[in-house]
N, C-alpha and C positions, 0 to 999 in steps of 0.2 A: 503494499500500500505506500503510494506516496506521500511525502509529507505535505500537511495542510489539507489532505482529502479525508473527511471523516468516516471512519469505519460504520457500515451498515449495521443496523440494529440486530442484536442477537435475537433469533426466535425463542417464543418462551419454552421451557423445559416441558410443559404440559399442555398440550393443545386443550382448548377449552370444548370443542366437540366431543372430547371424552367425558367432560363434566355433565354435557347435555346428554349424552348416553346414559349417564349414572341416574341423571334425574328422571328421563323417561322411564327409564327401567323399574325406579320405585314408584311413579304415579301410574304406569300402565299395571303392574301388579296390584296396586290397590284399587284402581278402576275395574279391572276385569274381574278382581277378586269379589267386591261388592256389586256391581252392577250386571254381573252374568252369572258366575258361580255360586253366590250365596242364596240365589233366587230359591232353588229347590228346598233349601232348609226351612223356609217360611210356609211352605204350602200345608202341611199338617197341621201346625198350631193355627194357621189362620182358617183352614178348614173346619176345624174344631170350634172356633169361637164364632166365626162369622157365618159358616153353613154354605159357603160357595164351593162349587165343586172344581174338580181339579181342571176340568176341561174350560170353564169359564177362567181360572185364575191363569193358565197357561196360554190361553188365547190372549191376554194382555200381553205377556211376554213377546209371544210369536208376532203381534202387531208393532211392537217396540223395534223389533229387528227389521220389519221390513220399513218401518219410517225411518229408521237409522240408514238403511240403504239408500232411500230417496234422497235424504238430507244430505248423503255423503257428496253429492254432485256440488251444490252450492258451496259446501264446507270446502271441498277440494279448490274450486274458483278462489275462494276467500284467502287460503292459506298462500296459494301461489302469489296474490296481490299484496297481501299484508302480513303475512307471516303467521306462526301459529300461537304466539304469546296471548294476545289478548283472546283469542278464540279458545284456547285450552283453559286458561284462566276463569274465563265466563263458563264455559261449560260445567268444569268441575265444581265450581260454587254453585250453580243451578241444579248440578244433580245431587250435592249433598243436601240443599234445601228440600228437594223432591223426595229423597229418600227419607229425610225427617217428617215430611208431609204423609209418606206411605205408613209411617210407624202411627199415624193419627186417623187412618182411613178408617170409613165406616160403611159406604157403599160401594156396591160394584163399579156404578158409573163413573165415581171419583177414583176408583182403583185403575180404571182403563184410561181417564184422564191423565194420572200420573205417570203410567207407562209409556204412554204417547209421547209426552213430554220429554221422558227419560230416553226414548229413541233420538230425539234431538241431539240430547246432551253425549250418548253414546258415539254419535257421528262426529261430536267436538273432541273428545277425550282418549277415543280407544285408538287403533293401532295407525288408522290411515294418516291423521295428521302428525303422529310422532315418526312414521316413516317418511314423511315429506321433510321433516327436521333432518333426520338422518342423510336422506339424499342431498339435501343443500349442503352440509357440512363435511360431509365424506366423498370421495371418489374413488381414489385407490383403496381405499379401507372400508368400503361400504359393507363388504361381505362380512368382515370383522366386527363391525359396529353393529350390524344387524343379527349376528349371532349372539352378542352379549346382551342385547335389549330382549330378544325374544327368550334365550335361555332363561335369563332372570325373570322376566316377566311369565314363564311358564309354572313358576312355583305360585301362582295366584291360587289356582284350586288347592293346592296342598296346604296353603297358610289359612284361607279365608273359609274353606268348607268346615274344618274343625273349629276354627274362631267363631264362626257364626252359631254353630251348632252349641257351643259351649255357653255363648252369651244367650241363646235362647233358654237353655237349660237353667241358668242362674238368674237372669233377669226377666225373662218371659219375651216374647216375639215382639212386642211395642217397644220397651225399652233397649232391646238388642239392636234393632233399627236406628233408633237415636245414638246408640253409642257409635254404630257403624258410619252414621251421616258425621259425626264429629271427626271420626279418623280419615273420611274422605276430605272434609273440608281442610284441616291440618295438613293431611298427608299428600294432596294433589293441588289445591288451590295456591296456597304459599309458594311452593316449589316452581309451579308454572308463573306465577306473578313475577316472582323476583329473580328466576335464574333463565328462563327461556331467552334465546336471542335470536332474530331473525336469520341472519346471515354471517359467515365468518368475516366478511369486508367490514361490517360494522364495527369490529375489533382491529381492524388493520391486519387481518390474517387471510390467508387463502385455505381453501379445502384439504383436509389432512395435517395442516399445521404449515409454519411457515410465515414470514412479515412480507406484508404488501409494500414495496416501495411507493412514493407518491406517485411518479411517473409511471408506475405500473398497475395502479389500482383499477383503470378501467379494463386491462387485459385481463386482471385476476378475477373478474366478475364473469368473465365470458366463458360459458359450457355450451357445447353443440347440443342443441336441444330441438326436439321436433314440437310443432305447434299442436295445441288440443285437437283442433279440427282434422289436421293431417293424421295425428295418430289414430283418432276414432275410425276416419275414413280407410285406414290402410288394412291392408289385408292380413299383415302380421297381428294387428290388434283384434280382427275376428277371431284367429286362431287361438290367441292367447284367452281371449275371453272363453271360447268354447272349453279348451282345455280346464281352466279353473274351476268354470261352471260344473264341468262334469266332477271333477275332483270334489268340489265342495257339496254337490249332491252326494256323492259316495260317501264322505266321512259323516255327514250329517245323518245319513240314513243309517249307519253302522251304529252311532251313538244312540240312536233314539230305538233301534229294533234289536240290536245284539242280544240283550237280556231274553227278551220274549224268544228270539230264534233258538238260542241254547237251550231254553227250558223246554220248547216244543221239541228239541231233539234228545231230550231225556237227561240233561244235565241239571244239577242242582241249582236252585237260586242262587245261593251264596257264591257257588263256583262261578257261575255267569256274571255276576255283579264284580268280582273279582277280577275276572278277565278282562271285562269291559274297563274298569278303572287302571288295568296296568297299561291300555294303550296310552292313556295320556302320560303316564310316568315313562314310559319308553320313548315317548316323543322328545323329551328333553336330550338324551343322549344322540339321538338322530339330529337334532338341530346343530350339536356339535360336530359330527361327523359329516354331515352332507352340506351344510352352508359354506364351510371354509373351500370344499372341493370346488365350488364354483368360480372360486379365483384362481385356480389352477387348471382346471378343464374348462370345456364348454359349459357353461350354465345351462344352457337348453337341454344338453345331452344328460347332464346330472339331474335336472328337473325331470326328463321322462324316465330317467333311472328310477327316481321316487315313486313317480306314478305306477311303473312297471312292478316295482317292490310291492305296492299296494295290492295289485292285481293278481301277483304271485300269492300273496297272503290269503286273498280271498279264496284263490284255486286250493291252496292248500287245507281250508276250513272245509271245502266241498269233498276233497279228496279223501281226508281222514274222517272214520266214526269215533275216535279217541280222543282223550284230553290232548295227546302230542300234536294232533292235528290243529286243536284251539290255540295251543300255545305259540306253535309255528306260525299262525296267523297272527297272534299278539304282537311277537316279535317283528316280524315283516311290516304289517300295516302299522304298528307305532312307531317303527323308526321313520317310516315314510311320513306319517303325518305331522310329525313334529318339524320336519323341515320343509313344509308346504309353504307356510306364511312367509318366512324369510326369503324363500325362493320366489314368490311372487313379487315381493316388494323391490328385490334386486333385479328382476327381469325387466319391471317397468322403468327403473332409472337406467338400466344398461340401454334399453332399446329406444327410448324416448328422452331421455336427459332429465335434470332436475328442475327446469325453470316452468314447466306445466305439470309437474309430477302430481300435486295435488288433485288437479282437474282429471288427468287420466285416470288417477288411481280411484277416485270418487264413481268415475262411471264402471270401473270393474267392480266396485265395492258394491254397487247396486244389483249388479248380476249375479254376485255371489249371494247377496241377501235372498234375492228371487229363488236361487237354488236351496239354500238352506231353510226357506219356508215352504217349498214343495216337497223336498224330499222325504219327510214323515208321512204325509199324506200321500204321494205318488206311491212310496213303497207299501203302504198299507192296501191301496187299491191292487197294486198287482199282486200282493199276498192273497187278497180275497178272490182275485180271478184264478190264480193258480192252485189256490188250496194247500201253499204251504210256503215255506221260507227258501226252499231250493231256488226256484225262480228269480226270487228276489236278489238273492247272493250271486247267481250268474249273472242277471243284468246288471250289478254293481261291479262284478269283475270286469265284464265288457266295458263299462263306462270307463274305468281307469285303465283299460289298455287303449282306448280311443283318445283319452286325454293324453297318454304318452305320445301317440303319434300327433296328435293336434299340436303339441308344444315344440315339436320339432319342425313342423310346417309354419310355426309362428315365428321364427327367426326373421328378420328384414334381411331382403338381398343386400342393402347396402346400410349396414347398422349405424347409429349416429353415435359414434364413440366419445364419450367425453375428453375433452382435452384442456387442459388448463396451462396458461403461460405462467410459470413462476420466475420472478426474479433471479436473473443470471449472475 
C-alpha cells in the first residue's frame, strides 16, 4: 500500500446475516410451534368444554391454511418492495393478540373469525418471508443458511407439543393459550422489530459478508434476477409448481392417513402413531444430509432424488407386510420429507434470483396450500372408491415419482445465476 493511501476497512469478523439466521431460527420455531403444531393439543379440552365437534374445529384450521396461501402473494410483493421487518413484526404481534383472543373464545363463529385472521398472520411470519430474508443476505452460502434455519425450526413440534400439553394439564386450556400468547409476543415480536434488517447494503455489506466500498455500492446491489411476470410465465415455474404441488399433496396425505391405514392393515394404533411421529423426527437429519448436497451437486438432481426416495419408501410400504417394511418407509420417506422445504427455497432463489423472491415464492405457496387442503379429502375419496388404502398408497407413490421427473424438467435452459461484484 502506497504512503498516504488509506487502507480499506477490514470486513467484520462475524457477518450479520448469521445473526438474522439465528433470529429467524428462534422466531420460526416459536411461530410454527404455537400457530401450527400446538393446535391438536387443544381439540379435546375445547370439545369437552364447548361441545364443538372435531370436524368443526379442524375446519377452522384448514381454512386458515387456505387463507395463508392466498395472502402469501401480496405478502411476497410487500417483502420484495419493503423488506420483512415491519411485516413480520406486525404479524407476530397480531398473532399473539389473536392467540390471546382464542383463549377467550366462546362461540364457533368467533373461533372461525380468529383462525381466518391467524391465516393472515401465518403468511406474515412463517417460512416464506423468512426465506426471502435468507435469499437477500446470502448467495454462495444460501444452502448452509437454509440448512441451519430449517434444522433448528424443525424442533418446533418437539418443543411445543409437550410444552402445550403440560400447560393444558397444569393451567387449563384457556390459561395455556394465554401463556403461549405471551411467549409468542416476547419471543417473536421483539426480535423481529429490533433485529431484522432489509438488505446487506443497509449495513455497508455485501451478501455472504465483506465491506462495500462507497464507489462499489451500486454494483454490490446488483444480482441477476428474473422479473415476477417472466418467472410465472416460464416453463420452468410451471414444472416447479407441479413438482412441489405433487410433493405437498403426498406428504399431507401421508400425515393424515398413515395411522388409519396402518391400523386397517392390522398394526396396533400405538405402533402406527409411533411410526408417523418418527417421520418428522427423521426429517431433521434429512435436512443436514440433503440440503448441503445442493451446493456440491446439481440442486434439481438432488431434489429429484429426494422425491424418488419418498416414492421408494411408499413402495417399500406396499411391498412388505411386516414392521420391517413400515420402518423402511419411515426412514426413506422421513429423510426426504425433511429436505423438501429448504430445497424449494433454494431452487426459487437459484432459478430466479433474490430481487422478486417474495412474489414468486408467494405464488408457489398458494399452490402448496391448495395441495395441503385437497390431500386429506382427495385421499378419502380415493379410499372410498377403491375400498382400501392400497390404491391410495399406490397413487401417492406415483405422485412422488412424477414429482421427481417434473423437477428435472423445471431447470431453466438459461438459469439466472446470481453474480455479485465484490470490491477487488
